[in-house]
N, C-alpha and C positions, 0 to 999 in steps of 0.2 A: 311426587307432586302431580296434581291434576292440572294438566296443560295450561299454564299461564294464570291460574286462579290464585296461586299462592297457598293452596290447601294441601296439606300432607296428611294422608290417611295414617292413623296410629294403629299399630297392631295390637291384637289381644282381645278385642271386644267380641262377645258372643251374642249380645242382644241387639246392638245398634252400631252403626258406623260412627266412629269418632274421628274428627279431623283437627289438625292444628292449623291455626291461622295466626302467624306472628307469635305474640305472647299470650294467645288465648286458645282454648279448646272449645269446639262446637259439636253438639250432638242433637239428634232429633228430640224434640220436646214431646212430653206425654202429659196425661191428666195429672200426674204426680209431680211434675217439674216445679210448680209453684211451691209445693211442700218442701222439695229439696232446696229451693232458693231460701225459704224461711229458715231451714235448719242451718244452712251455710252462713246466712247473715247473722243468726244468733251466735254461732261459733266465733265468727269474726268479732262481734261486739264483746264476747266473753274473753277475748284475748287468746283463743286457741289457734295456734298457727299450723296445726297438723291437718288442714283441709284446704282445698282450693277456694277461691272467692267467687261468689255469684255475681255475674256482670250483665245480667239481662238477657236480651234475645236479639238475634240479627235480623236482617231483612228477609231471610228465608224462614223465619220463625224458629230457628234452632236456639237451644239454650247455650249461653256463652259463659264459660268459666275461665279462671286464670290458669295459664299453663305453668306447671312446676317442672323446672329442669332437674333431671336426676336420673337414677337407674331403677328400673323395675326388673326383678328377677323372680320368676315363678318358683324357683327352688330356693329354700332358705338355708341350704347346706353351708354357705359361707358366712352365715350370721353367727358370730360367737355368742356365748351366753351373756356377755355384757350388752350386746346389741339386742338380744331377746328381752333382757330386762328393760331396755329403752322402749321396745315395742309395748311391753306390759304397761309402762308408765304412760305412753301415748294413749292407749285404750282407756286407762283409768281417767286421765285428764279429760278425754272426750266425754266419757260417761258422766263425770262430775259436772262438766259444763252443761250437759243436757238436762240436769236435774231442774233447772229453772226455765226450761223451754216450755212455752205455751203455744200449741199449734193454732194457727189461724182458723177461724170458723169455716166450716165446709171443707177442711183439708182432705185431699184424696191421696192415699198412699198406694204404692205398688207393692203388694204382698204376694210373694211367690210361695212362701212356706209359713203357715200359721206358727207363731212362736209359743213358747211355754207359758208366757204371761206378757202383760203389757204395762210395764212399770215406767218406762221412759223410752224415748225414741232412740233406736240403735242403728248401726250401720248395716248389719246382717251379712256382710261379705268381707270381713276383715281377714285378709289372706295375703301371702307374699305377692301375688299377682296384682294386688290393689295397693301396694305400698311403694311409694317413691322414696328412694334414698337420696335426698337432696343434700347439698352442702350445709352442714350444721343443723339439719332437722330431718324428721321423718314425716311424710305426708300421706294420708289416706285419700284415695281417689275412688271414683265410681260410686256415687252416692244415690243412684236411682232407686236402690232397694231400701233406702232409709225408711223406717217405719217403727211403730211401737213394738217393744220387745222387752227383754230383760238383760241385765248386766251379764249374768252367767250364760245365757243363750248366745250372746255375742262373743263372749270370751271362749266358750266351748268350741265354736267354729274356728277361732284363732288358734286354739291349741292344736286342732287337726292340721292346719296348714303350716304353722310356724315351728312346731316341735321337730319334725312333723310326726303325727301319730296316725300312721297309715298302714304299717306292716310291710311297706315296700321300700322303706328308706334304709340306708346303710348303717343306721345307728345300732349300737348294742343297747342292752337294757340300762346300763349305768349312764350312758350318754343321754338316753331318752329321758330318764328321771331328772338329770341335771338341767336339761333344756326346759322341761316342764316347770321345774322349780324356778328357773330364772324368769320365765314369763309370768308365773303366778306371783313371785316375790316382787317383780317389777310393778305389777298391778296393785300390790298391797292387799291381796286377798287373805283373809284370816278366818279363824274359827271354823264353824261347820260349813261355811261357804266353800272351803277347799274340797271337802268330801263331796258336797253337792255338785261342784263343778265336774269332778271326775265321773260322777254318776250320770251327768248330762251329756258327756262327750259322745258316747255311742249313739244315743237317740238323736243328737243333733246331726251327726254324720249320716245316720240312717234316714233322716228327713230329706237329705239331698238325693239319696237313692230313690226314695218314694216320689220325689218331684220328677225325676227323669223317667221313672217307670210310668207314672201317670201321663206324662207328656208323650212318651212313646205310644201308649195305648190310644191316646186321643189324637195323635198326629200333630201335636202342638209344638211349634218351633220357639226357641232353638233346642228345646229339651229332647225332641225326637231325634234330631241330628246328633246331639251329644250322646244319646243312648246308643245309636247305631255305631258311633265311633268307639264304644267300649267304656264310656265313663260310668255307666250304671254298674258294671262289674267292679270298677275301681272303688266306688263309694260303698258298695255292698261289702267288699272284702275289708275295707277300712273300718266299717262299723263293727264287723265281726272281730277284727283285731282289737279295737278299742274296748270291746266288751270283755275279751279274754284278759286284757291287761288292767282292767278296772280295779280289781282288788289290790294288786301290787302297787299300782300308782297311788291309790287312796292311802295305803299304808305309808308309802314313802313321803307323801305330802304331810300326813299327820305327824310322823316322826320329826320332820323339819319344823313344823309349827310348834310341837312340844319342846323342841330344842331351843 
């Protein structure tokens, strides 16, 4: 707690300091904050309860969001396949809700990585470290990177984090396939989109490596710091692993779909 202010700094943020004040979360606002507010308000009106609520701005100009009580764990190892299916349904419900979203005129987005396409507004950082396991529900947090993208681009990033598809996890190949299928089945992905998803995973992971590499070369934070901490090596190795596994995973998904 910050001496008598009632503010508790929350751990885990790489881009900005996030604090809790009572039942709210506060973070530094940026040019994209009004766009994030519009997204969260739309989700609230659509009945989607897997996101915090936008509550305006405080006297310091910080964006105010509802605080969600629960557990955040950067490792998905304790998530059973049934919970991975629930994550898939959460992502599908979010994407479906965004189909009717119309961005306000003059909307400014924070885009760190150009997506494969711009079909609807996506989260762009759906990962275990941005999932609150709250009583009775799952909630996605950290919406600053929300911007136009595609369903498969968003889902490919989730595959990397939640399966996880990184090459450094303790999973064997059978477990890896089972967890991938749980996530994809939960989302309700079918037809050629299954193969397209697997083909997109390695490029999506590789885009994170490129972001860190460019940030390192330009001295741009926090990417330069993350590069120096070894994150670039991790994302590079993960992309290579996903590419090696692409054919086997595509066949496994196709067999399940055919069945």
